[in-house]
C-alpha angles and dihedrals in degrees: 000000000000126000125213112333126223090276114091104304112241116257107241125194110206107211112213143149106032131163104289133106086260096059096120093049090048092053090055091048092047093049091048090049095045089053092049093048093051088051088051089054105259126136104242136198119188114217124194100204122230135153090290093062096121094052093045094051090048087056096045093045096199123192090221137008117219106206113218095159120126131199130010118358092017101058107016097076099272100107090035088059091051092051091048091051091050090042094233114152110236142181133257126015130348133241101281098043092043092052094045095049095045090052100074095197095050092045088055090052088057093044091053091046088054092052093250119147119257135161129241114282139166134192108231139173112268089234092056092048091052092046095058147325113304093182126027111268135286093064140138130232122202142146113279094227109032131092139198091063088287111170097000119159122186111205112200132203110285093017125126120246112283125267102216132204119264090248093067113111123251091253121043136182117247112193134175110264110253109210124210142050122353107233132176135193127193123207121203116192101316099338133094106219106198147306118264121195106209111209120197136160091244137348118349095245134157096286090047090054102046113020115085109259093016089119144005121230119212109199120209094024116236100244140124115281097247090053094051089046091050091048091054092046095048092051094047091048091047091049089051096041090053090046093238122173132201109359131002136164124211121199120212137185119217126195097199091197089071106045116213092349087066095068117105126172112227106182147321121239115207094189103045116194116270098197127123089263096041124121104226097059091049091052091047091052090048089063096044102268114128121213095254088048093049090051093045089051091057092050092050089047092052119120144143121251093048 
């Protein structure tokens, strides 16, 4: 994987920050990617995205936009639509795949159609979820269109219905709790990179994902060969079924008492974190792709009409 050549290096606008609940993590991802792209020889402009993004990009006139945004507006098809309108090539997935993957209910429909294993889930009004159990406990309540474990509630057997924060949306997803180990597989292009076993003292929440020491990553995961191969296959099939491009990461739960039958797909992230504790850069490094090489690959893969 080569970076910028001896010709005039492309001018890359790294989109970061944004307006979502994951703004701070996106800023960290963006700065890491900007630094790596400079190391790879690109001309880089860091762009903290706001409502004036179209005008700002028209002024900057980048050759490529590197999308390091996380959460709503950055990975749900919105910014991708802006970049399509402006005809600026961009990294990662396009409008449709981004919107599908961000909508957990729609993504599960795609998984099911592709024959991938999922658990029962329903969309329900927040008031109904707080009034009583809409699924038999244990179950998980979460926003239908957020990432990074933002706003996740686990309701155990014997517990009351959850009282949720005011920031939770009017409609939430309720899904049967999938016990077991937390696994994750990144896909780059058309290649599943590896399986990481994420080990934490509790739930793999926002702090466990992004704070140093919040979790331990075992790569490659210590699992039977057939389970490893199934995880790689499922992640690649999810990437393809959703129409993802560039880099994605699919999260999987595995009940190791049930063998292959214990594998459940949770969701696919079209904008995986690119922080020092993030999974995708670790998996790329594990197969010999350095962080600058990973970022350069994404820039060279950028296009419109994704």
